[in-house]
N, C-alpha and C positions, 0 to 999 in steps of 0.2 A: 294748467288745465289738468284735472284729475279724471281718471276713468274707473268704473267699477264701484263697488260698495266701499263705504268707509270701513276701516278695520274694526271698529266697535260693533258692527252689525254681525260679524262672523260668529259671535258667541252662541246665538240661538238658531243658526241656520242649519237645516237638515235637508239634503237634496232628496227629491222624490223620484221614483223611477218614471220613465216616460209612459204616457198613456198609450192605449192601443192605437196603432197607426203611426206612432213615432218610432223611428229606428235609426241607428247610426248611419251616417253617410258612408259611401263607398270610397274612402279616401285613396285607396290603392288601386282602384279601377278593376277590381276582381270580377265584376259583372258588367263591365262597360260595353262589351260586345253585344250582350243580350239587351241591354238598355238602349243602345243605338238602333238595333233592329226594331225594337218595339216603337221607339219614337219615330223612326222613318215610316213604319206601317201606319201609325196614327196620322202622320203628316200627309201621306199619300191617300188616306181614306177620309180626309177632312175631319179628323178627330172622332170618327166613328170607331169605337173600340171593338165592336162585334167581330170584324174579320181578324183582329189582332189578338184574340184571346189566347191562342197557343203561344204566341210570343210573350205575352204577359205572364203566362204560367211558367215559361222557361226562365224569365227574368226573376220571378219570385222564388222559383225553385233554386236558382243560383244563389240568391240572397240567403235562403234558409240553409243551404249546404255549406256556405262560407261563414255562417254564424253572424250574418249582418241583420238577421231578424229571427224571431222565435218561430220554430216550426209549428204550423197550424194546418187544420184540414182545409181542403180546397173550397168546400162549401162555405166555410167561415170567411174566406177571402173573396167570395163572390164569383168563384169559378167552379164549374162542375168538375168532378173527378174524371180524369181522362178514361179510366177503366170503366166507370159507370156509363160514360158517354158511349163507349164502344159496345157495352152490353145492351144499352137501349137501342142502338141502331141495329144490332143483330136481331133483337126481339121484333122490331118493326119489320125487318126484312122477312123473318119467318112468318109473321102474321099476314104480311102483304102478299105473299105468294100462295096460290092454291096448292093443296097437297095432291099429288098424283095418285095416292093410294085410296082416296075416297070416291072412286068412280063407281 
């Protein structure tokens, strides 16, 4: 029984880079802890990813820092920028409270 391509097909074969969303597996478990936390969160929330966004961000950040995926902007990964999220909540807090100087 043979496996793989016959040797004659190797002549014209050129590998293509992976498409967006494809990335190397974490063979050495460099981000295993973050992945386990995220998967446990999904499991405990019946696969609802909304409460697990921070853990997802930590996992993806680990992968980007370890070179397991290309660095990209959070908005392109479907996650809001944590700094922008904090700015938005601060603005809503300022707008939601009446100013004491306008009496």
